[in-house]
N, C-alpha and C positions, 0 to 999 in steps of 0.2 A: 329565335336568335338568343344565344346564351348570354347571361349577364357577365360583366367583367368584374373580377375580384382582384383588387390590388393586394399584393402580398409581399411583406418583408420578412425574411427568414432570420432566425437567430444565428444561423450558420455564418461563419466569417472566414475570410481567406488569410488575413494578416492582423497583427497587433497594431491597429491604427484606429484612432477615434472615429474616422469616417466610415469604418467598417462595422461599427457597433449598432445595436438595435435602436437606441435613441436617435442617432444620426440618420439611420434609414427611415425612421418614423417621420422626421422632418421632410425628407424627400417624398415619402408616401403622401403626406398631407398636401404637398404642392401639386400632386397628380390627381387630386380628388375633385378638381373643378369647383372649389368652394367659393372662391373670391367674389365672383359676380353675384352669387346667390346671397351671401351673408353681408355684403357691404351695406352699412347703415341700418341693418336689421337686428332686432332682439333675437339673439341666438342662445338657446339653452343647451348646455351639455348635461345630458341625463346619465348619471353613473351611480354605482353603488359605493358608498363611502365606508362600508364595513361596520363591524360591531366589536365591542369589547377588546379582546387581545388578538383578534385576527390580523394577519399581516399578508394575506395573499391577494389583496385587492390591487388594482393597477397602481404601479409606483408613481408617486407625485411628479417625478421628473418628466414623465410622458404627458401628464395632464398639463403641466407648465408649458411644455413645448406646444401643445395644442392651443391653449389659451393665448399664448403669445402670438402664434401664427394667425389666429382668428382676429385678434386685435389689430395686427398689421394689415389684415384684409379690410379693416373698417367695421367689423362686427361689434355690436353691443352685447358682450358675453356675460353669462352668469351660469353657475353650476347648481344643480338641484338633485335632491334625492328625497325619498320618503322621510327619512330621519337623517339630519345632518349633525346633530350633537354627537360628539365623540370622534368626528372625522379628523380633528386636529391631532388625535393620537397617532394617526397614520400619515401625518404631514399635510393634510388637506386644510390649509388655512388661507384666508383671504390675503394676508400679508405676503405669503409666498406665491400664490397662484395669480394674484393681481386682479381678481374678479370677485364679485359677490357670490356667497354660497347661501342658498335659502331653501327652507323646506318646501317641497313641491306643492303642498296644500296649505301653506302658511303655518305660522308658529302654533296654531291651535288645531291644525288638521281639519279646518272647516271651510277652506276656500277651494271650491270646485264647481264644475259645470256638470249637471246631471243629464245622463242619457239613458233612455229606457231600452232594454233588450228583453228577450224572452227565451231563455235556454235553461230549462230545469230550474235549479235554485238561483241562477244568475239572472237578476232583474234590473240591477242598477249599476251602470258604469259611471262612476263619479270621476270625471277627468280632472286632474289636478289643475288648479287655477293658473299656476305659474308655467305649466306646460301649454295649456290652451292659449294663453296670452302671448306666448313666444311666436315668432314668425318663422324661425328655422330651428330644427332640433338635430343635435349630434347624439346619436344613441351609442354611447361609449361603454362597451360591455366587457366584463371579465368572464371568459368561458370556463365552466366547471360542471361537475355533476350536480344532480339535484334529487333529493329523496322522494319528492312528490311526483315528479314528471320525468325523471331520468337525466335531463339536461337543462342547464340554464345558460342562456346567451342573450342575443339581441331581443328576442321575443319576450322572454321573462323580464328583462330589464324595463321594458315598456309596460307589459301587462300587470306586473306586480309593483312597479315603482312609480307609475304615473297616475295613480288612483288613490282613493281613500281606503281606510281600514275596512269600511263597510263593503266595498267592492272586493278587496282581497279576501275577506271572510267568505263572501258568496262564491268566489272562484274556488277557494280551497274546499269549501263544503261540497263541491261537485264530486270530490273524491269519495265521499261517504262519511259516516259518523265514526265516533271514537268509542271504544269499549274497554272497560277495566276488569281484569280477572283477579279478584282478591287473593285466590289461592296461590297465584304465581308471584304476587307482589312481595318484595322484601322491605318496602318502605325506605329505600335508600335516598329517595327524593331527588334523584337525578332528573326526573321529569320536571319537577318544580323548578330546579335550578337552571334548566335549559330553556325555560319559557321566556321569550322576550317580551311577552305581553302580560305577565303576572296573572295568567288566566286560570291557573290550577293551584290546588292546595290539598293537604290532608286535613280532614276535620279532627275534632277532639276525639272522635271515635275511630280514628285512623282509617277513615274511608276516603278514597280518592274522589275529588270533586272538581269539576270543570265549570268555570263561569263562561257560558257560551256567548254572553254579550261581548266579552273581551277576546275570546278565542278566535283566531284566524284560521284554524285547522291546518296550520303549517306542518304539523306532524313531527316537530322536533321531539316531543315527548315519546312518540312511537319509536322513532329511530334510536333514541338514546337509552331506552329501557333495556337493562341487561338481561331481563328474564322474559321478555315479550309479554308482560302483563297488560300492556296497552296496545290495542290493535285497531286497525281501520275496519269498520263494518261495511260489507258490500262494496269493497274497493272498486272504484271506477276511474282509474287514473287517466283513461282516454278522455273522459268528460272534463277533467281538469285541464288537459292540454287544449281541448276544444274551447273551453272558457277563456284560456289565455289568448287564443287566436281571435276570438270575438272581441275581447277587450282591446287587443292590439289594433284591430281594425278601427274601432271607435276612436281611439286616441289618434291614429294616423289621419282620420278624416278631418281633424282640426287644422291640418297643414295643407298648403297648396302642393300640387304635384311637384316633385323634384326638390322639396324643401326639407327632406329628412335624409340624413346620411348615417351610415352604420359603420362602426369600427369595432371589431372583435379582437381582444387580446387573448392569445393562446399561450399564456405564461402562467406558471404556478397553477396548473390545472389539477384541482383537488376533487375529492369525491363529493363534497358537500357545498352548499351555498354559503356565501360570505356572511349571510345574516346569522349564521350559527354563532359567530363571535369568537371562533378559534380556528386555527389552521392546522391541517394535517399535511404530511408529506405529499408531493405531487404524484399523480397517477402515471404520468408519462413525461418525458423530457420536454422542456420548453420548445415551442414550434415557431412562434413569431406573431405578426400582426396582420389582420386582413381588413380591408375597407371596401365598401360597395354602396350603390344606390338601391340595391335589391335585398330586402331582409331575408327572403326565402333562400336566395342563392348563397348569401354569406353564412347562414346557419348550416346549409348543406355542406359547404366547403369546410366549415369549422369541424363538423362532425366527421367528415371524411378524413380529415387530417389526423384525427385522434384514433390510433390503431391499437387493436388488442395486442399485437406482437411487440409493441413498444412499452407494455405495462411495466412499471416499477413496483415490485411486490411490496415495498415499504409503504406504498400509498393506500393500501387497504389494511383493515385491522387484522392482526395476527390470528390465524385460525379460520378466517372467513373464506368460505368456498364460493367462488364465482359461478354463476350460471353458465350453461354450455352453449347458448345460442345468442346471436345478435351482436349489436354494437357493444363495446366495452362498458358503456354506461348502462345498457340493458342487462348485461351479465352482473353488474354491480348492484343495481337497484331493482331489477326485475321489471323494468318499464321501457317500452320501445320509445326512444326519443324522437323518432321521425314522425310520430303522429301530429305533433304541433306544426311541422313543416307542411304536411299534407293539408292540414286545416287552413293554414295561411295561404297556401297555393289555391285551394278551393275558393277562397274569398277574393282572388285576383290581386293579392298583395305581392306577387312575384312568382318566380319559377325556380325549380331546383337545378336547371341546366346552368352551367357556369364555365368560365375559362379563367385560369389564373394568369395574372400578369405580374411577374416578379419585379419589385422595385429594389434595386441594390444600393 
C-alpha cells in the first residue's frame, strides 16, 4: 500500500490570502493527524537554522504557523538544530516563534546518547540529547542539492543534524580522504574562508594543512576551490549515503512508532546545503510543501517533483556543464541521490511508493 503524501502547491487561482502557501500550510497541518499524538508531549521541531548570510532556509512565517498550531494542540514545543547561534539573523527568535530554541547536543555539544554501529569508519552514533529526550519529532526540512550526496532533505536533516560533530565526521569520512595538489593551488584561501569548523589553514611555508580533529569532511573546501587543487581521494559517496541511512535509523529508534512526522519544503531549491552560509539562485521554480509519516516516500516524492526540464540556468555557476544522465542533482553534483532512499527502504524505514493528496 502506497504512503500518503499531503501536498500544497505554490500555484494559486486568485489574488486572495486563503489561496497563498502559508494559508495552505495551515490547512495541511490540520490534515496531518498530529493533535492526538502531540498533546501534552515534548515535541521537537528539527530544522536547519542556516548560517552566515544565507537566506534560503524555511521562512520564519511557516515555522511560526507550525509552532502556533502545535501549541494549540497542547504540545510542549521546542526547536533545535546542531548550531542555533545566528538563527536570529534569519528571523528565528524565541520572541517571535514563541518557543525555546536550543542546540541539539546542548550548548557545549556534549549532551548525547551513544549508540554503537559497525559500518566502515562509522562506529559511533551520538544521538543528540534533546532529540532523544523528546517524545515526538517534526522533521522540518528544506529541500536542496548537496555536494557530498547529491540531495539533502528529510534524511540529511536527521542524520547530520541530530548527532554530534564526532558522528558527522565519521559519516563524512565515509566519502574518502582529502588531497591537496600544490602545483594547482593559487593560495586564494577560498577553502579556508569557506570552512565552518576552522579546520584548515596555510602554514608559514604556504603548505595547505587540515586539522583532522576538527574537520568533518563536509567537502566545502573541495567544492569551492577554483582550481581543483583539493580533491577527494577514493571517493565513495554511496558509503556516505549509506552512513546517513544508518544514522537516521538509529535516531528514529528513539521514538515510538508514529511519533515522527516529516515536512519537506520545496521552495528556494538551491544547488548547495544551507550550511554553506550563502544562497545562490534557485535551480527550479518553487514547488510547494509536502508532509508524510513515511520518510522514504516523502523523499521520493520530493525528488520526483524536481525535474530537469524545469531548470533555471541562473541556478548553476556560469560555464558549468551538467552531466548527461540521471536526476538534476546527479547531473549537477555527479552523485545519484536515490541511493539514500534505497538504503532507508532496505532498513524498513518506509517505501518509495506514494500517492499525492493535494491540500488546497
